[in-house]
Backbone as a chain_set.jsonl record, in Angstrom:
{"seq": "MPIVNCFLKELQYSIFFYGDSPVFLFDENNDITILQSSQGSRQGCAAGTHGFCLGKHPLLTKLQADFPEFFLRVLTDELIPLVPPPASDSYADWQLTFSPHADFLVDLKHLSFEIAGLSLNLDKAGLLLPVGSSLPSDEVRAKFPPFDFQQEGFPVAGSPIGTDTFMNQFVDDNIKDAEIKLPLLKSLKSPRAAHRLLTCCASKLMSFLSATVPPNIMLPSLHKFDVLIESAFF", "coords": {"N": [[105.933, 102.993, 89.369], [105.417, 105.253, 90.292], [106.526, 106.75, 88.393], [105.033, 106.008, 85.996], [102.686, 107.057, 86.91], [102.721, 110.072, 87.358], [103.368, 110.484, 84.832], [100.791, 109.873, 83.411], [99.148, 111.595, 84.53], [100.125, 114.247, 83.664], [99.878, 113.631, 80.754], [96.825, 113.77, 81.082], [96.539, 116.138, 81.723], [97.448, 117.827, 79.083], [95.741, 116.847, 77.364], [93.73, 117.995, 78.523], [94.127, 120.822, 78.319], [94.927, 120.738, 75.863], [93.483, 119.364, 73.964], [90.891, 118.576, 71.281], [89.587, 121.906, 70.358], [87.832, 124.669, 70.158], [88.946, 127.234, 67.343], [88.25, 130.669, 66.899], [88.004, 132.546, 64.025], [87.675, 135.797, 62.58], [86.077, 137.769, 59.691], [86.513, 140.312, 57.287], [83.894, 141.405, 57.393], [83.186, 140.842, 59.919], [82.159, 138.277, 60.067], [81.788, 135.05, 61.812], [84.458, 132.17, 61.5], [84.61, 129.114, 62.534], [86.976, 126.9, 63.696], [88.458, 123.741, 64.335], [90.737, 123.262, 66.889], [93.402, 120.766, 67.436], [95.933, 120.435, 67.617], [99.164, 121.43, 69.572], [99.838, 124.992, 71.031], [97.584, 126.898, 72.33], [97.107, 130.621, 70.966], [97.978, 132.728, 73.964], [97.762, 131.335, 76.097], [98.003, 130.549, 79.195], [99.057, 128.118, 79.824], [100.853, 127.005, 78.063], [103.471, 127.617, 77.937], [104.414, 125.69, 79.953], [103.66, 123.441, 78.595], [105.427, 123.397, 76.601], [107.471, 123.317, 78.027], [107.33, 121.116, 79.382], [107.458, 119.24, 76.976], [110.079, 119.266, 76.133], [111.503, 118.256, 77.987], [112.707, 115.53, 78.003], [114.673, 115.944, 75.852], [116.571, 117.178, 77.889], [117.038, 116.047, 80.152], [118.247, 113.557, 78.818], [120.758, 114.706, 77.202], [121.999, 116.199, 79.864], [122.774, 113.15, 80.972], [124.619, 112.669, 79.028], [126.593, 114.403, 78.819], [127.373, 114.861, 81.086], [129.553, 116.005, 82.625], [128.852, 119.02, 81.812], [127.192, 121.831, 83.233], [123.598, 122.243, 82.932], [121.52, 125.106, 82.379], [118.214, 126.382, 81.919], [115.767, 127.902, 80.287], [112.661, 128.257, 79.425], [112.702, 128.263, 76.224], [115.186, 129.004, 76.09], [118.47, 127.593, 76.133], [121.325, 127.034, 78.39], [124.426, 125.814, 78.567], [126.806, 125.694, 81.103], [130.14, 125.23, 81.266], [132.807, 123.379, 82.503], [136.321, 125.095, 83.266], [138.881, 125.249, 82.059], [141.7, 123.163, 82.725], [144.373, 124.656, 83.645], [145.397, 127.816, 82.827], [146.823, 127.724, 80.556], [147.159, 127.585, 76.744], [146.715, 125.295, 75.295], [145.06, 123.778, 76.819], [143.278, 125.153, 76.964], [142.044, 124.723, 74.623], [141.363, 121.987, 74.705], [139.146, 122.196, 76.152], [137.654, 123.471, 74.516], [136.317, 121.259, 72.493], [134.599, 119.516, 73.969], [132.307, 120.99, 73.387], [132.351, 121.199, 71.49], [130.858, 118.944, 70.437], [128.988, 118.668, 72.232], [127.018, 120.767, 71.033], [126.588, 119.325, 68.622], [125.391, 117.217, 69.222], [123.351, 118.33, 70.641], [121.983, 119.834, 68.383], [120.829, 117.692, 66.432], [119.655, 115.572, 68.721], [117.634, 117.871, 69.575], [115.656, 117.848, 67.262], [115.018, 115.763, 66.756], [113.796, 114.529, 69.205], [112.08, 116.671, 70.25], [111.304, 117.484, 67.993], [112.249, 120.297, 67.293], [114.327, 122.951, 66.161], [117.647, 124.095, 66.071], [118.789, 127.84, 66.638], [121.263, 129.046, 65.206], [121.957, 131.798, 65.138], [121.533, 132.591, 67.667], [123.453, 131.705, 69.193], [125.662, 130.829, 70.985], [129.407, 130.932, 72.574], [130.433, 132.732, 75.684], [133.775, 133.666, 76.513], [135.966, 134.195, 79.472], [137.632, 136.966, 80.215], [140.577, 137.745, 77.935], [140.971, 135.216, 77.94], [142.196, 132.14, 76.256], [141.346, 131.901, 72.48], [139.442, 129.685, 70.526], [141.851, 127.936, 67.81], [141.871, 127.443, 64.8], [141.668, 125.026, 63.729], [140.185, 123.576, 65.917], [137.989, 125.635, 65.287], [136.804, 125.0, 63.537], [135.577, 122.718, 63.962], [133.328, 123.772, 65.142], [129.787, 124.424, 64.368], [128.621, 127.779, 61.96], [129.457, 130.09, 64.549], [129.514, 132.046, 67.508], [131.817, 133.26, 69.634], [132.9, 134.966, 72.09], [134.094, 137.353, 74.258], [132.924, 139.582, 75.56], [130.761, 139.784, 76.188], [126.997, 138.31, 76.079], [123.607, 138.428, 75.468], [121.209, 136.649, 77.567], [118.694, 135.186, 77.805], [117.213, 137.65, 77.301], [118.464, 139.678, 79.177], [121.596, 141.322, 79.856], [124.863, 139.623, 80.207], [128.085, 139.716, 80.887], [130.924, 141.476, 80.717], [131.032, 145.099, 82.357], [130.95, 147.346, 80.781], [129.57, 145.949, 78.493], [127.325, 145.657, 79.506], [126.545, 148.139, 80.261], [126.089, 149.024, 77.492], [123.991, 147.495, 76.434], [121.845, 148.048, 78.599], [121.631, 151.446, 77.957], [121.163, 150.975, 75.322], [118.468, 150.233, 75.593], [117.42, 152.036, 76.948], [117.368, 154.252, 75.243], [115.694, 153.089, 72.956], [113.268, 153.639, 74.758], [113.369, 156.669, 74.548], [112.326, 156.542, 72.133], [109.75, 155.457, 71.888], [108.053, 156.662, 74.576], [107.663, 159.409, 73.409], [105.688, 159.063, 71.397], [103.366, 158.719, 72.502], [102.382, 161.206, 73.381], [101.246, 161.758, 71.011], [98.674, 160.942, 70.929], [95.25, 161.206, 70.989], [93.024, 161.243, 73.127], [93.729, 161.166, 76.02], [92.996, 159.839, 78.252], [93.318, 157.8, 77.253], [96.215, 157.553, 76.518], [97.414, 157.938, 79.328], [96.849, 155.649, 80.734], [98.113, 153.743, 78.997], [100.492, 154.696, 79.657], [100.87, 154.319, 82.316], [100.155, 151.345, 82.635], [101.816, 149.763, 80.91], [104.232, 151.503, 79.281], [105.491, 152.704, 82.05], [106.713, 150.325, 82.663], [108.921, 149.247, 81.308], [111.454, 149.019, 81.758], [111.625, 147.064, 83.716], [111.795, 144.772, 83.588], [114.623, 143.944, 83.434], [116.033, 146.098, 85.912], [115.567, 143.744, 87.701], [117.241, 141.777, 87.079], [119.54, 143.01, 86.793], [122.666, 144.149, 87.829], [122.365, 146.757, 90.136], [124.492, 148.406, 90.537], [124.953, 149.08, 87.923], [122.591, 149.418, 86.632], [121.505, 151.835, 87.687], [122.213, 154.456, 87.267], [120.903, 154.757, 84.466], [118.008, 154.202, 85.308], [117.577, 156.923, 86.097], [117.509, 158.167, 84.24], [115.234, 157.088, 82.934], [113.42, 157.772, 84.812], [112.963, 160.429, 84.468], [112.041, 160.618, 81.53], [109.634, 159.42, 81.816], [108.292, 160.861, 83.667], [108.317, 163.279, 82.279], [106.67, 162.707, 79.629], [104.574, 162.497, 80.979], [103.565, 164.475, 82.032]], "CA": [[104.69, 103.554, 89.619], [105.243, 106.819, 90.365], [106.847, 107.175, 86.929], [103.922, 105.856, 85.478], [101.269, 108.188, 87.33], [103.489, 111.276, 86.691], [103.089, 110.543, 83.172], [99.342, 110.055, 83.057], [98.772, 113.135, 85.054], [101.054, 114.955, 82.284], [99.026, 113.285, 79.802], [95.718, 114.574, 81.093], [96.96, 117.977, 81.55], [97.403, 118.257, 77.985], [94.331, 116.915, 76.577], [92.227, 118.9, 79.284], [94.359, 122.024, 77.661], [95.374, 121.028, 74.411], [92.431, 118.707, 73.482], [90.139, 119.425, 70.623], [89.153, 123.326, 71.212], [87.739, 125.291, 68.655], [89.436, 128.527, 67.021], [87.308, 131.487, 66.215], [88.367, 133.231, 63.1], [86.875, 136.619, 62.293], [86.555, 138.256, 58.528], [86.445, 141.767, 57.082], [82.75, 141.33, 57.864], [83.042, 140.507, 61.288], [81.324, 136.83, 59.95], [83.018, 133.796, 62.313], [84.48, 130.864, 61.4], [84.95, 128.033, 63.634], [87.865, 125.602, 63.317], [88.412, 123.193, 65.85], [91.993, 122.516, 66.722], [93.79, 119.779, 67.72], [97.355, 120.234, 67.844], [99.302, 122.708, 69.792], [99.157, 125.206, 72.244], [96.421, 127.829, 71.813], [97.985, 131.952, 71.735], [97.62, 134.025, 75.085], [97.232, 130.273, 77.095], [98.994, 130.309, 79.84], [99.842, 127.21, 80.106], [101.54, 126.661, 76.963], [105.236, 127.316, 78.511], [104.639, 124.461, 80.775], [103.418, 122.228, 77.91], [106.283, 123.334, 75.835], [108.675, 122.5, 79.127], [107.411, 119.572, 79.104], [108.03, 118.422, 75.383], [111.592, 119.577, 76.27], [112.325, 117.529, 79.503], [113.09, 113.891, 77.713], [116.073, 116.086, 75.275], [117.325, 118.133, 78.276], [117.718, 114.29, 80.264], [119.205, 112.982, 77.773], [121.758, 115.807, 77.075], [122.633, 115.628, 80.846], [123.135, 111.74, 80.5], [125.529, 112.214, 77.746], [127.319, 115.079, 78.824], [127.546, 115.055, 82.875], [130.32, 117.29, 83.313], [128.184, 120.061, 81.751], [125.792, 122.154, 84.373], [122.428, 123.083, 81.976], [120.524, 126.235, 82.66], [117.629, 126.476, 81.11], [114.69, 128.915, 80.735], [111.799, 127.738, 78.445], [113.531, 127.425, 74.793], [116.933, 129.082, 76.266], [119.318, 126.348, 76.966], [122.719, 127.556, 78.706], [125.641, 125.014, 79.143], [127.862, 125.849, 81.483], [131.259, 124.74, 80.532], [134.113, 123.542, 83.056], [136.942, 125.709, 83.15], [140.052, 124.485, 81.759], [142.78, 122.571, 83.813], [144.922, 125.272, 83.958], [144.967, 128.57, 82.082], [147.438, 127.389, 79.15], [146.637, 127.304, 75.182], [146.604, 124.013, 75.157], [144.052, 123.138, 77.994], [141.902, 126.342, 76.748], [141.839, 123.858, 72.857], [140.939, 120.848, 75.184], [137.804, 122.574, 76.597], [136.367, 123.784, 73.354], [136.259, 120.399, 71.619], [133.443, 118.869, 74.09], [131.093, 121.687, 73.836], [131.469, 121.413, 69.733], [130.264, 117.92, 70.784], [127.299, 119.034, 72.493], [126.297, 121.222, 70.157], [126.252, 118.22, 67.391], [124.306, 116.607, 69.819], [121.843, 119.473, 70.844], [120.689, 119.807, 66.988], [120.435, 116.418, 66.645], [118.413, 115.36, 69.511], [116.454, 118.685, 69.837], [114.635, 117.862, 66.218], [114.711, 113.778, 67.138], [113.065, 113.874, 70.613], [111.078, 117.656, 70.34], [110.625, 118.722, 66.303], [112.852, 121.699, 67.719], [115.918, 123.286, 65.133], [118.87, 125.235, 67.039], [119.17, 128.903, 66.28], [122.709, 129.523, 65.682], [121.868, 132.82, 64.988], [121.893, 133.572, 68.877], [123.518, 131.033, 69.9], [127.595, 131.251, 71.21], [130.08, 130.683, 74.075], [130.953, 133.267, 76.512], [134.741, 133.344, 77.676], [136.437, 135.16, 80.157], [138.751, 138.286, 79.451], [141.783, 137.352, 78.365], [141.617, 133.941, 77.577], [142.54, 132.121, 74.648], [140.641, 131.701, 71.535], [140.145, 128.266, 69.824], [142.683, 127.585, 66.631], [141.281, 127.399, 63.389], [141.428, 123.881, 63.695], [139.128, 123.759, 66.589], [136.737, 126.489, 65.061], [136.472, 124.083, 62.437], [134.485, 121.378, 64.303], [132.059, 124.361, 65.583], [128.848, 125.123, 63.216], [128.759, 129.178, 62.209], [129.67, 130.204, 66.054], [130.006, 133.108, 68.047], [132.927, 133.384, 70.641], [132.836, 136.373, 72.938], [134.482, 138.024, 75.776], [132.517, 141.009, 76.301], [128.987, 139.59, 76.625], [125.575, 138.122, 75.639], [122.267, 138.999, 76.111], [120.807, 135.696, 78.005], [116.725, 135.372, 78.298], [116.804, 139.034, 77.245], [119.535, 140.332, 80.013], [123.146, 140.923, 79.45], [125.539, 138.975, 81.018], [129.675, 139.904, 80.553], [131.3, 142.96, 81.27], [130.295, 146.218, 82.63], [131.172, 148.015, 79.423], [128.85, 145.285, 77.522], [125.834, 145.696, 80.243], [126.248, 149.304, 80.757], [126.163, 149.434, 76.353], [122.964, 147.296, 76.56], [120.748, 148.728, 79.04], [121.396, 152.093, 77.101], [120.049, 150.598, 74.169], [117.169, 150.208, 76.139], [116.64, 153.907, 77.151], [117.284, 154.596, 73.785], [114.342, 152.721, 72.489], [112.317, 154.151, 75.591], [113.216, 157.909, 74.302], [111.336, 156.783, 70.852], [108.294, 155.008, 72.755], [107.586, 157.626, 75.028], [107.362, 160.396, 73.273], [104.321, 158.798, 71.08], [102.428, 158.782, 73.747], [101.693, 162.69, 73.615], [100.373, 162.317, 69.981], [97.592, 160.224, 71.069], [94.11, 162.494, 71.212], [92.501, 160.624, 74.188], [94.185, 161.703, 77.255], [92.712, 158.896, 79.025], [94.334, 156.175, 76.874], [97.711, 157.84, 76.582], [97.757, 157.622, 80.785], [96.281, 154.232, 80.678], [99.299, 153.042, 78.538], [101.61, 154.661, 80.362], [100.515, 153.712, 83.725], [100.312, 149.988, 82.647], [102.92, 149.412, 79.614], [105.574, 152.519, 79.101], [106.603, 152.852, 82.627], [107.246, 148.622, 83.221], [109.668, 148.953, 80.114], [112.662, 148.677, 82.451], [111.243, 146.376, 85.325], [112.608, 143.208, 83.889], [116.345, 144.43, 83.308], [115.91, 146.18, 86.888], [115.285, 142.518, 88.526], [118.193, 141.055, 86.619], [120.596, 143.867, 86.325], [123.239, 144.825, 88.898], [122.223, 148.341, 90.353], [125.688, 149.517, 90.207], [124.766, 149.204, 86.021], [120.975, 150.057, 86.324], [120.88, 153.05, 88.91], [121.84, 155.994, 86.169], [119.605, 154.247, 83.508], [116.798, 154.304, 85.765], [117.215, 157.983, 86.161], [117.233, 158.699, 82.985], [114.063, 156.882, 82.277], [112.213, 158.226, 85.302], [112.619, 161.774, 83.802], [111.662, 160.448, 80.558], [108.539, 158.729, 82.43], [107.704, 162.033, 84.113], [107.818, 164.09, 80.606], [105.734, 161.696, 79.133], [103.055, 162.126, 81.903], [102.971, 166.233, 82.264]], "C": [[104.824, 104.86, 89.619], [105.368, 107.623, 89.113], [105.683, 107.533, 85.849], [102.873, 106.881, 85.774], [101.239, 109.45, 86.901], [103.621, 111.136, 85.195], [101.636, 110.603, 82.546], [98.748, 111.071, 83.332], [99.097, 114.104, 83.823], [99.971, 114.896, 81.262], [97.546, 113.734, 79.919], [95.988, 116.146, 81.487], [97.04, 118.313, 79.984], [96.881, 117.835, 77.241], [93.353, 117.576, 77.31], [92.638, 120.655, 78.584], [94.471, 122.05, 76.545], [94.701, 120.161, 73.398], [91.779, 119.394, 72.38], [89.86, 120.691, 71.271], [88.856, 123.931, 69.772], [88.608, 126.901, 68.811], [88.846, 129.633, 66.387], [88.24, 132.807, 65.187], [87.316, 134.437, 62.227], [86.927, 137.668, 60.565], [86.319, 139.323, 58.231], [84.779, 142.045, 57.285], [82.339, 140.992, 59.367], [82.158, 138.802, 61.506], [82.303, 135.924, 60.879], [83.283, 132.882, 61.851], [84.942, 130.234, 62.215], [85.704, 126.951, 63.196], [88.128, 124.453, 64.608], [90.622, 122.484, 65.522], [92.885, 121.507, 67.61], [94.904, 119.644, 68.18], [97.984, 121.609, 68.411], [98.841, 123.705, 70.818], [98.213, 126.558, 71.737], [97.116, 129.477, 72.381], [97.065, 132.38, 72.899], [97.606, 133.123, 76.054], [98.422, 130.467, 77.945], [99.558, 129.286, 80.225], [100.713, 126.437, 79.141], [103.027, 126.775, 77.463], [104.942, 125.85, 79.204], [104.458, 123.466, 79.986], [104.814, 122.306, 76.721], [107.774, 122.579, 76.845], [108.734, 121.527, 79.255], [107.952, 118.153, 78.164], [109.379, 118.396, 75.485], [112.315, 118.612, 76.917], [113.113, 116.275, 78.927], [114.355, 114.568, 77.11], [116.996, 116.536, 76.721], [117.751, 116.669, 79.267], [118.376, 113.928, 79.578], [120.653, 114.097, 77.382], [122.5, 115.706, 78.8], [123.298, 114.505, 80.902], [124.64, 111.565, 80.048], [126.887, 113.121, 77.911], [127.253, 115.582, 80.677], [128.154, 116.018, 83.461], [129.752, 118.91, 83.121], [127.018, 120.721, 82.864], [125.047, 123.035, 83.236], [121.823, 123.825, 82.814], [119.938, 126.178, 81.853], [115.841, 127.295, 81.221], [113.721, 129.406, 79.59], [112.821, 127.34, 77.115], [115.219, 128.172, 74.773], [117.719, 127.875, 76.671], [120.773, 126.965, 76.872], [123.498, 126.412, 79.065], [126.564, 125.874, 79.752], [129.147, 125.252, 81.533], [132.348, 124.49, 81.6], [135.336, 124.298, 82.969], [138.093, 124.596, 82.595], [141.136, 124.009, 83.172], [143.566, 123.784, 84.497], [144.633, 126.722, 82.538], [146.015, 128.615, 80.524], [146.652, 127.517, 77.951], [146.057, 126.327, 75.114], [145.384, 123.25, 75.963], [142.902, 124.137, 77.641], [141.523, 124.898, 75.273], [141.066, 122.737, 73.729], [139.579, 121.089, 75.839], [137.28, 122.949, 75.853], [135.754, 122.392, 72.916], [134.776, 119.571, 72.687], [132.333, 119.761, 73.771], [130.818, 121.724, 72.052], [130.752, 120.035, 69.763], [128.853, 117.838, 71.297], [126.836, 119.842, 71.69], [125.899, 120.286, 68.869], [125.139, 117.786, 67.893], [123.105, 116.686, 69.879], [121.044, 119.286, 69.657], [119.942, 119.007, 66.681], [119.284, 115.932, 67.129], [116.92, 116.621, 69.508], [115.606, 118.299, 68.472], [114.259, 116.467, 66.945], [114.054, 113.767, 68.2], [112.262, 115.151, 70.278], [110.866, 118.095, 69.299], [111.282, 119.889, 66.615], [114.316, 121.804, 66.965], [116.335, 124.501, 66.216], [119.034, 126.403, 66.368], [120.418, 129.18, 66.562], [122.911, 130.997, 65.616], [122.398, 134.006, 66.541], [122.435, 132.653, 69.854], [125.907, 131.432, 70.199], [128.253, 130.837, 72.618], [130.64, 132.155, 74.271], [132.438, 133.423, 77.436], [135.515, 134.671, 78.575], [137.397, 136.3, 79.756], [139.661, 138.072, 79.258], [142.525, 135.912, 78.392], [141.774, 133.582, 76.23], [141.048, 131.629, 73.573], [140.697, 130.26, 71.365], [140.806, 128.894, 67.978], [141.569, 127.513, 65.806], [141.107, 126.046, 63.641], [140.257, 123.24, 64.726], [137.741, 124.289, 65.956], [135.957, 125.343, 64.209], [135.601, 122.756, 62.841], [133.211, 122.356, 65.002], [130.951, 124.388, 63.929], [129.255, 126.915, 63.422], [128.334, 129.592, 63.968], [129.979, 131.283, 66.482], [131.137, 133.147, 69.285], [133.381, 134.829, 71.276], [133.717, 136.321, 74.036], [133.909, 138.798, 76.107], [131.359, 140.763, 76.695], [127.945, 139.139, 75.434], [124.828, 138.588, 76.254], [121.758, 137.401, 76.317], [119.495, 135.729, 78.549], [116.822, 137.021, 78.127], [117.418, 140.103, 78.354], [120.77, 140.058, 79.568], [124.221, 140.171, 80.616], [127.09, 139.244, 80.484], [130.305, 141.286, 81.49], [130.711, 143.932, 81.741], [130.112, 146.984, 81.079], [129.632, 147.522, 78.585], [127.318, 145.203, 78.039], [125.31, 147.073, 80.12], [125.464, 149.603, 78.774], [124.347, 149.066, 76.343], [121.811, 147.524, 77.053], [120.671, 150.33, 78.628], [121.218, 152.019, 75.945], [119.022, 150.984, 74.274], [116.14, 151.504, 76.023], [116.416, 154.149, 76.166], [115.986, 154.68, 73.288], [112.965, 153.191, 73.255], [111.947, 155.726, 75.092], [112.288, 157.836, 73.187], [109.89, 156.409, 71.009], [107.669, 156.497, 73.216], [106.789, 159.174, 74.717], [105.895, 160.459, 72.277], [103.283, 158.886, 71.565], [101.33, 160.318, 73.98], [101.129, 162.518, 72.059], [99.015, 161.349, 69.896], [96.065, 161.474, 71.624], [93.215, 161.955, 72.417], [94.019, 160.93, 75.157], [94.119, 160.42, 78.062], [93.491, 157.655, 78.57], [95.916, 156.536, 76.861], [98.077, 157.752, 78.641], [97.722, 156.22, 80.938], [97.862, 153.412, 79.879], [100.701, 153.699, 78.86], [102.009, 154.526, 81.589], [101.076, 151.773, 83.378], [101.406, 149.277, 81.578], [103.921, 150.317, 79.676], [106.37, 152.083, 80.288], [106.883, 151.33, 83.544], [108.512, 148.524, 82.01], [110.841, 148.619, 80.665], [112.525, 147.589, 83.647], [111.821, 145.576, 84.917], [114.369, 143.02, 84.102], [116.456, 144.718, 84.69], [115.809, 145.006, 87.722], [116.461, 142.076, 87.93], [119.741, 141.554, 86.132], [121.329, 143.984, 87.188], [122.226, 145.908, 89.504], [123.256, 149.082, 89.922], [125.383, 150.066, 88.861], [123.468, 149.683, 85.83], [120.833, 151.634, 87.071], [120.689, 153.988, 87.699], [120.897, 155.9, 85.042], [118.676, 154.537, 83.983], [116.294, 155.718, 86.26], [117.038, 158.37, 85.511], [115.846, 158.268, 82.925], [113.297, 157.137, 82.92], [112.144, 159.762, 84.725], [111.874, 161.414, 82.496], [109.784, 159.968, 80.759], [107.152, 160.005, 83.122], [107.616, 163.25, 83.065], [107.009, 163.445, 79.815], [104.161, 162.326, 79.855], [102.524, 163.793, 81.791], [103.051, 166.419, 80.927]], "O": [[104.216, 105.542, 88.793], [104.764, 108.636, 88.758], [105.409, 108.539, 85.195], [102.272, 107.473, 84.877], [100.318, 110.008, 86.305], [104.131, 112.06, 84.561], [101.327, 111.182, 81.505], [97.885, 111.558, 82.602], [98.21, 114.62, 83.144], [99.275, 115.859, 80.94], [97.001, 114.08, 78.871], [95.224, 117.098, 81.327], [96.501, 119.396, 79.758], [97.225, 118.176, 76.11], [92.224, 117.751, 76.853], [91.781, 121.517, 78.385], [94.238, 123.083, 75.918], [95.09, 120.098, 72.231], [91.914, 120.615, 72.296], [89.846, 120.769, 72.5], [89.406, 123.758, 68.684], [88.85, 127.535, 69.838], [88.918, 129.589, 65.159], [88.931, 133.723, 65.635], [86.424, 134.114, 61.443], [87.978, 138.286, 60.393], [85.597, 139.749, 59.133], [84.538, 143.252, 57.315], [81.179, 140.928, 59.775], [81.719, 138.294, 62.538], [83.52, 136.04, 60.729], [82.255, 132.283, 61.539], [85.873, 130.76, 62.824], [85.241, 126.116, 62.419], [87.847, 124.694, 65.782], [91.302, 121.849, 64.716], [92.847, 121.828, 68.798], [95.104, 118.848, 69.097], [97.6, 122.703, 67.997], [97.79, 123.547, 71.44], [98.387, 127.039, 70.618], [97.507, 129.719, 73.523], [95.834, 132.41, 72.897], [97.451, 133.653, 77.154], [99.582, 130.536, 77.54], [100.548, 129.365, 80.952], [101.218, 125.353, 79.431], [103.724, 125.778, 77.274], [105.486, 124.89, 78.659], [104.971, 122.413, 80.366], [105.121, 121.306, 76.072], [108.646, 121.763, 76.549], [109.753, 120.838, 79.296], [108.42, 117.025, 78.317], [109.953, 117.471, 74.912], [113.424, 118.177, 76.606], [114.205, 116.038, 79.445], [115.378, 114.072, 77.58], [118.185, 116.225, 76.663], [118.879, 116.227, 79.048], [119.55, 114.057, 79.924], [121.695, 113.456, 77.516], [123.57, 115.102, 78.883], [124.522, 114.639, 80.893], [125.515, 110.783, 80.419], [127.969, 112.832, 77.399], [127.074, 116.711, 81.134], [127.772, 116.734, 84.387], [130.018, 119.828, 83.896], [126.063, 120.041, 83.237], [125.474, 124.067, 82.718], [121.534, 123.409, 83.935], [120.486, 125.952, 80.774], [115.013, 127.155, 82.121], [113.8, 130.467, 78.971], [113.534, 126.338, 77.05], [116.111, 128.036, 73.936], [117.39, 127.262, 77.686], [121.347, 127.314, 75.841], [123.115, 125.944, 80.137], [127.125, 126.748, 79.09], [128.943, 124.282, 82.263], [133.021, 125.513, 81.728], [135.615, 123.901, 81.838], [138.072, 123.374, 82.741], [141.201, 124.508, 84.295], [143.478, 123.959, 85.712], [143.876, 126.6, 81.575], [145.878, 129.44, 79.621], [145.43, 127.563, 78.096], [144.849, 126.324, 74.875], [144.917, 122.176, 75.586], [141.74, 123.939, 77.997], [140.466, 124.275, 75.378], [139.912, 122.598, 73.324], [138.892, 120.092, 76.058], [136.076, 122.981, 76.11], [134.525, 122.379, 72.991], [133.912, 119.038, 71.991], [131.237, 119.216, 73.9], [129.802, 122.041, 71.433], [129.86, 120.006, 68.915], [127.894, 117.169, 70.911], [125.67, 119.477, 71.546], [124.917, 120.577, 68.186], [124.05, 117.853, 67.324], [122.156, 115.968, 69.563], [119.906, 118.818, 69.614], [118.723, 119.144, 66.57], [118.219, 115.792, 66.527], [115.712, 116.389, 69.461], [114.437, 118.562, 68.756], [113.24, 116.283, 67.61], [113.485, 112.679, 68.287], [111.249, 114.662, 69.776], [110.23, 119.149, 69.277], [110.716, 120.809, 66.024], [115.233, 120.994, 67.103], [115.724, 125.362, 66.849], [119.51, 126.185, 65.253], [120.843, 129.486, 67.676], [123.981, 131.457, 66.014], [122.976, 135.081, 66.698], [122.113, 132.65, 71.042], [126.854, 132.027, 69.684], [127.6, 130.472, 73.596], [131.19, 132.765, 73.355], [132.451, 133.352, 78.665], [135.533, 135.859, 78.252], [137.862, 136.2, 78.621], [140.302, 138.038, 80.309], [143.664, 135.507, 78.626], [141.597, 134.309, 75.253], [139.996, 131.129, 73.972], [141.612, 129.573, 71.82], [140.409, 129.812, 67.261], [140.407, 127.529, 66.214], [139.903, 125.892, 63.844], [139.466, 122.421, 64.259], [136.67, 123.686, 66.017], [134.786, 124.973, 64.287], [135.082, 121.969, 62.05], [132.191, 121.778, 65.378], [131.344, 124.374, 62.763], [129.848, 127.406, 64.382], [127.23, 129.436, 64.491], [130.908, 131.777, 65.844], [130.395, 132.735, 70.176], [134.204, 135.591, 70.769], [134.013, 135.29, 74.64], [134.184, 139.074, 77.275], [130.842, 141.475, 77.556], [127.999, 139.464, 74.248], [124.986, 139.122, 77.351], [121.848, 136.736, 75.285], [119.226, 136.244, 79.634], [116.376, 137.628, 79.101], [116.946, 141.237, 78.431], [121.14, 139.008, 79.042], [124.123, 140.357, 81.829], [127.197, 138.817, 79.335], [130.071, 141.776, 82.594], [129.498, 143.777, 81.604], [129.045, 147.042, 80.468], [128.786, 148.312, 78.166], [126.351, 144.843, 77.367], [124.125, 147.351, 79.939], [124.444, 150.288, 78.687], [123.504, 149.96, 76.272], [120.78, 147.358, 76.402], [119.56, 150.77, 78.926], [121.08, 153.084, 75.343], [118.452, 151.795, 73.544], [115.065, 151.851, 75.534], [115.236, 154.34, 75.873], [115.274, 155.674, 73.146], [111.856, 153.19, 72.719], [110.795, 156.161, 75.111], [111.476, 158.749, 73.04], [108.977, 156.944, 70.38], [107.018, 157.266, 72.509], [105.905, 159.804, 75.299], [105.138, 161.43, 72.256], [102.248, 159.153, 70.955], [100.203, 160.493, 74.443], [100.332, 163.435, 71.859], [98.448, 161.105, 68.83], [96.103, 162.338, 72.501], [92.353, 162.828, 72.518], [95.174, 160.84, 74.743], [95.162, 159.957, 78.524], [94.084, 156.803, 79.231], [96.74, 155.696, 77.223], [99.219, 157.441, 78.979], [98.751, 155.663, 81.321], [98.487, 152.534, 80.473], [101.783, 153.312, 78.419], [103.172, 154.578, 81.99], [102.075, 151.19, 83.802], [101.647, 148.077, 81.714], [104.827, 149.814, 80.339], [107.415, 151.437, 80.2], [107.171, 151.248, 84.737], [109.022, 147.405, 81.968], [111.44, 147.774, 80.001], [113.459, 147.408, 84.428], [112.705, 145.231, 85.701], [115.048, 142.206, 84.729], [116.997, 143.759, 85.241], [116.047, 145.381, 88.87], [117.066, 141.863, 88.981], [120.65, 141.001, 85.513], [120.524, 143.952, 88.118], [121.064, 145.697, 89.156], [123.201, 150.075, 89.197], [125.498, 151.264, 88.602], [123.235, 150.374, 84.839], [119.91, 152.399, 86.791], [119.618, 154.306, 87.182], [120.182, 156.844, 84.706], [118.037, 155.31, 83.269], [115.161, 155.926, 86.694], [116.225, 159.281, 85.672], [115.088, 159.235, 82.851], [112.172, 157.027, 82.434], [111.001, 160.191, 84.572], [110.854, 162.097, 82.397], [108.911, 160.201, 79.923], [105.922, 160.056, 83.104], [106.746, 164.11, 83.2], [106.589, 164.299, 79.033], [103.058, 162.508, 79.341], [101.388, 164.189, 81.534], [102.751, 167.507, 80.436]]}, "num_chains": 1, "name": "protein.A"}
């Protein structure tokens, strides 16, 4: 009964937010065309992420049941399976560790489409290995789709995970992007608009990384960023 009640509440939730709703289209003459949307979340809706996660939940439940030895960590459309380490650091044990992950990817691709209508983006897929660990043999690698095996690092949910060198390079690339964006504010004719963009948008470019990357990695880059912000302001 609790499961049924939970399902009904989620169904009511979905109908409330994503039942027939108007979509307003403006043409070049500012004339309005109204369409009725009866499928999918609306752009900008704060409940869209929750609706997406609800639709993906049966997929995750199935994967966890089929691969109980994996620890699944999920952030919206990012799925990170934490693979148990091998019994030893030997080459043979590492090869045995890779095979279940290949099976997991096959099931993930199949079930994602079957259960949730999703496709697996292999361009963002990969396996991060400890530095110095064995890489998969050609035979084991053939079990995987086009796939990246890394020992340096990966960006996960927009934040770098890996060696200090990898994280430093990732943060440095973001600072270089800021160096390009911030001077553009100086070209605006309205100082008020430039100040508004600087305080509400540009000054927050590094906020997410500041919350997810260790301070010893972020601190030198944040000093550079502060100088860029001060320069753009004055």
